[in-house]
C-alpha positions as CSV (number, residue, x, y, z in Angstrom):
1,X,-36.1,13.3,-13.6
2,X,-33.0,11.9,-14.7
3,X,-31.1,12.6,-11.6
4,X,-34.1,10.7,-9.0
5,X,-33.6,7.5,-11.9
6,X,-30.4,7.7,-10.6
7,X,-31.0,7.7,-7.1
8,X,-34.1,5.2,-7.3
9,X,-31.5,2.8,-8.8
10,X,-28.4,3.7,-6.6
11,X,-30.6,2.6,-3.7
12,X,-31.5,-0.2,-4.8
13,X,-28.8,-2.0,-6.3
14,X,-27.2,-0.8,-3.6
15,X,-30.0,-3.0,-1.2
16,X,-29.4,-5.7,-3.5
17,X,-25.9,-5.7,-2.7
18,X,-26.0,-6.8,-0.1
19,X,-28.6,-9.0,0.7
20,X,-26.7,-11.2,-2.0
21,X,-23.3,-10.7,-1.4
22,X,-24.7,-11.8,2.5
23,X,-26.1,-14.4,1.2
24,X,-23.8,-15.4,-1.6
25,X,-20.1,-16.6,-0.1
26,X,-17.2,-15.9,-2.7
27,X,-13.9,-15.0,-3.9
28,X,-15.2,-12.0,-5.1
29,X,-17.7,-11.1,-1.7
30,X,-16.3,-8.3,0.0
31,X,-18.2,-8.6,3.0
32,X,-16.9,-11.0,4.0
33,X,-13.2,-10.5,2.9
34,X,-14.1,-8.0,5.4
35,X,-15.4,-10.3,8.1
36,X,-12.3,-12.8,7.2
37,X,-9.0,-9.8,7.2
38,X,-10.5,-9.2,10.9
39,X,-10.8,-11.8,12.1
40,X,-7.0,-12.8,10.6
41,X,-5.5,-9.9,12.4
42,X,-8.6,-10.8,15.9
43,X,-6.7,-14.4,16.0
44,X,-3.2,-12.8,15.8
45,X,-4.3,-10.7,18.7
46,X,-4.8,-13.4,21.1
47,X,-2.1,-15.5,20.7
48,X,0.4,-12.9,20.4
49,X,-0.8,-9.3,21.8
50,X,1.5,-6.4,21.7
51,X,0.3,-5.3,25.4
52,X,-0.3,-8.4,27.0
53,X,-1.7,-6.6,29.1
54,X,-4.9,-5.3,27.0
55,X,-7.9,-7.2,27.7
56,X,-8.6,-9.4,25.2
57,X,-11.9,-7.4,24.3
58,X,-10.3,-3.9,24.3
59,X,-12.3,-0.6,25.3
60,X,-14.4,0.5,22.7
61,X,-13.7,-3.3,20.7
62,X,-17.7,-3.5,20.1
63,X,-17.9,0.0,19.2
64,X,-15.5,-0.2,16.8
65,X,-17.5,-3.2,15.3
66,X,-20.2,-2.0,14.6
67,X,-18.3,1.1,12.7
68,X,-16.5,-1.5,11.1
69,X,-20.7,-2.8,9.2
70,X,-21.7,0.9,9.0
71,X,-18.6,3.5,7.1
72,X,-17.5,0.5,4.4
73,X,-21.6,-1.3,4.3
74,X,-24.8,0.8,6.0
75,X,-23.7,4.0,5.5
76,X,-23.9,3.4,1.4
77,X,-27.0,2.4,2.0
78,X,-28.7,5.2,4.0
79,X,-26.8,7.9,1.5
80,X,-22.9,7.5,0.6
81,X,-24.1,5.4,-2.6
82,X,-27.2,6.8,-4.3
83,X,-25.1,10.5,-3.6
84,X,-21.9,9.8,-5.0
85,X,-24.2,7.8,-8.2
86,X,-25.7,11.8,-8.6
87,X,-22.2,13.5,-7.9
88,X,-20.4,11.3,-10.5
89,X,-23.2,11.6,-12.9
90,X,-23.6,15.4,-12.9
91,X,-19.8,15.7,-12.2
92,X,-19.7,13.5,-15.9
93,X,-22.1,15.4,-17.3
94,X,-21.0,18.6,-16.7
95,X,-17.4,17.4,-18.1
96,X,-19.8,16.4,-21.5
97,X,-21.2,19.3,-21.5
98,X,-17.5,21.4,-22.0
99,X,-17.0,18.4,-24.8
100,X,-14.9,16.3,-22.8
101,X,-15.4,13.0,-23.6
102,X,-13.6,11.1,-20.2
103,X,-10.4,12.2,-18.3
104,X,-7.9,9.2,-18.6
105,X,-4.7,11.1,-19.2
106,X,-3.0,8.0,-20.2
107,X,-4.5,4.0,-20.0
108,X,-3.5,2.0,-17.7
109,X,-5.3,-1.7,-18.2
110,X,-4.0,-2.4,-21.1
111,X,-0.1,-2.2,-19.6
112,X,0.3,-5.5,-17.5
113,X,-2.0,-6.6,-14.5
114,X,0.9,-6.4,-12.3
115,X,1.9,-3.4,-13.6
116,X,-1.6,-1.4,-13.6
117,X,-2.3,-2.7,-10.2
118,X,0.9,-1.4,-8.8
119,X,0.5,2.0,-10.7
120,X,-3.0,2.6,-9.5
121,X,-2.2,1.4,-5.3
122,X,0.9,3.8,-5.3
123,X,-1.6,6.1,-6.7
124,X,-3.8,5.9,-4.4
125,X,-1.5,5.7,-1.2
126,X,-0.1,8.6,-1.8
127,X,-3.4,11.3,-2.4
128,X,-5.0,9.8,-0.1
129,X,-1.7,10.2,2.0
130,X,-2.3,14.4,1.7
131,X,-5.8,14.1,2.2
132,X,-5.2,12.4,5.8
133,X,-2.5,14.9,6.2
134,X,-5.0,17.8,5.6
135,X,-7.4,16.0,8.1
136,X,-5.1,17.6,10.3
137,X,-4.1,20.8,8.6
138,X,-7.8,21.9,8.1
139,X,-8.6,23.1,11.6
140,X,-12.9,21.7,9.9
141,X,-11.8,18.5,8.9
142,X,-9.3,17.9,12.2
143,X,-13.2,18.5,14.2
144,X,-14.2,15.2,12.2
145,X,-10.4,13.2,12.3
146,X,-11.0,13.9,16.0
147,X,-13.8,10.0,16.3
148,X,-10.6,8.4,14.6
149,X,-8.5,9.7,16.9
150,X,-10.9,9.0,20.4
151,X,-9.5,5.5,20.0
152,X,-7.5,4.5,24.0
153,X,-6.5,1.4,23.7
154,X,-5.1,0.1,20.0
155,X,-6.6,-2.7,18.5
156,X,-7.9,-4.1,14.6
157,X,-10.6,-2.2,14.6
158,X,-9.8,0.9,15.8
159,X,-9.0,0.8,11.6
160,X,-12.6,1.3,10.9
161,X,-13.3,4.5,13.6
162,X,-14.1,7.1,11.8
163,X,-16.8,10.2,10.8
164,X,-18.6,9.1,7.8
165,X,-17.6,13.6,6.6
166,X,-14.2,10.4,6.4
167,X,-15.4,8.9,3.4
168,X,-17.0,11.5,1.8
169,X,-13.7,13.9,1.4
170,X,-11.9,10.6,0.5
171,X,-14.1,9.2,-1.7
172,X,-14.1,13.0,-3.7
173,X,-10.6,14.0,-3.4
174,X,-9.6,10.4,-4.6
175,X,-11.6,10.3,-7.3
176,X,-9.6,12.4,-11.2
177,X,-6.8,11.1,-9.7
178,X,-7.8,7.9,-10.5
179,X,-10.5,8.6,-13.6
180,X,-7.7,9.7,-14.7
181,X,-5.7,6.2,-15.2
182,X,-8.5,5.1,-15.8
183,X,-8.7,2.3,-13.1
184,X,-11.1,-0.8,-13.0
185,X,-13.5,-2.2,-10.2
186,X,-11.4,-6.0,-10.3
187,X,-8.2,-3.1,-9.8
188,X,-9.9,-1.1,-6.9
189,X,-10.7,-4.8,-5.2
190,X,-7.9,-6.1,-4.9
191,X,-6.3,-2.9,-3.9
192,X,-8.9,-1.6,-1.3
193,X,-8.7,-5.7,0.1
194,X,-5.0,-5.0,0.0
195,X,-4.5,-1.8,1.3
196,X,-7.4,-2.6,4.0
197,X,-5.6,-5.4,5.5
198,X,-2.1,-3.4,6.5
199,X,-4.6,-0.8,7.7
200,X,-5.8,-3.7,10.2
201,X,-2.6,-4.6,10.6
202,X,-1.3,-0.9,11.4
203,X,-3.7,-1.0,14.2
204,X,-3.4,-4.1,16.2
205,X,-1.9,-5.1,19.3
206,X,0.7,-7.1,16.7
207,X,4.3,-6.7,16.9
208,X,6.5,-7.9,14.1
209,X,9.9,-6.5,12.4
210,X,9.7,-5.5,8.9
211,X,13.3,-5.1,9.1
212,X,14.1,-2.9,6.6
213,X,11.0,-2.8,4.6
214,X,9.6,-0.9,7.1
215,X,10.6,2.2,5.8
216,X,8.0,1.4,2.5
217,X,4.9,-0.2,4.4
218,X,3.1,1.5,7.5
219,X,3.5,-1.3,11.0
220,X,1.5,-1.3,14.6
221,X,5.1,0.8,16.5
222,X,4.8,3.5,13.5
223,X,1.7,4.2,13.3
224,X,0.9,3.7,17.2
225,X,2.6,7.8,17.4
226,X,0.5,9.1,15.2
227,X,-2.9,8.3,17.8
228,X,0.0,9.2,20.8
229,X,-1.2,12.1,22.7
230,X,1.4,14.6,23.8
231,X,4.0,15.1,20.5
232,X,7.0,18.0,20.2
233,X,6.1,21.7,19.7
234,X,6.7,21.5,16.4
235,X,5.2,18.3,15.9
236,X,1.4,19.4,17.4
237,X,-0.3,18.6,13.9
238,X,0.1,15.0,13.3
239,X,3.0,12.7,12.3
240,X,3.3,9.7,10.7
241,X,0.4,9.8,8.1
242,X,1.0,7.4,6.1
243,X,-2.3,5.3,5.5
244,X,-0.3,1.4,4.1
245,X,3.0,2.9,2.9
246,X,5.5,4.1,5.0
247,X,8.0,6.1,2.6
248,X,5.7,9.1,1.7
249,X,6.3,10.4,5.5
250,X,9.9,9.3,5.0
251,X,9.9,11.1,2.1
252,X,8.9,14.5,4.1
253,X,10.2,14.1,6.7
254,X,6.3,13.4,8.9
255,X,8.1,10.4,10.5
256,X,8.0,10.2,13.9
257,X,9.7,7.5,16.1
258,X,11.4,7.8,19.6
259,X,10.9,4.4,21.0
260,X,8.3,1.1,20.0
261,X,5.7,3.8,21.3
262,X,3.9,0.2,22.9
263,X,2.6,2.1,26.7
264,X,2.1,5.2,25.2
265,X,-1.4,7.4,26.6
266,X,-3.9,7.4,22.5
267,X,-6.0,10.2,22.0
268,X,-5.2,14.2,21.8
269,X,-5.3,17.2,23.6
270,X,-8.8,17.7,25.8
271,X,-10.3,13.6,25.2
272,X,-12.0,13.4,27.9
273,X,-14.6,15.8,27.1
274,X,-15.0,13.7,23.5
275,X,-18.4,11.7,22.9
276,X,-18.5,8.1,23.9
277,X,-20.8,7.2,22.0
278,X,-21.4,6.5,18.2
279,X,-25.1,9.0,18.0
280,X,-23.3,11.8,19.7
281,X,-19.5,10.8,17.5
282,X,-21.1,11.2,13.9
283,X,-23.0,14.6,14.6
284,X,-19.8,16.0,16.3
285,X,-17.8,17.6,13.5
286,X,-21.5,20.0,13.1
287,X,-22.7,20.9,16.9
288,X,-19.7,21.1,17.9
289,X,-20.1,24.2,19.8
290,X,-17.3,26.3,18.3
């Protein structure tokens, strides 16, 4: 019965949060941060496009625009927020039954703000790098990840075209590492806004020379190769898996930038048979005939 209350409270709480976010712009309002960051990179693409012959509203722009709001808001409202609250409560109850009060390995929140922000960011990005590799290496997960790789023309909004199962996979595997260091909600918000901006940048139709920082931060000229349709035979499982940081790819030798990649073909083998509409993409990993 307590879990039923958790579900009801989650639906009510998230619906109220979403409605308040829409009605009340503010510095801590993620809804308008998403819109603002997106508008900034769209403006960059209009003013200084890398691929100048690409349409301003590129192929599938509006599909990706809808994915932006679905993955971050509508999916949470429909099921994810309630389901994740139930899972977290079940996990905590299970730990309590074993006599484990919490998972804290060390309390980073007692450190200076810059220190726990930096640690939280690095730990999260490192975990996400490995999860991203899993999405390419595990056939079942790759079927879901194909949604993201179905992009045929790159632009900032392509960052948020991904299957809802990726929310489940990332959030589930991130939970324990972040719980171990006790990252707070404020820190998670700041980290997420920063990684959101870098993710938009990586997918944008924009070129910026980072100099030596390209070995630390991901960028469009590196990430375009992650979306390349044609890769060498020894790289068929993917390259350049970094989300925000590129350093993991250089350390684990998954980096691959043979040229600037401006005009390469994007996608994956046989992607011409992949669904083009939102609904069929969202059930693809489950409905695909083996």
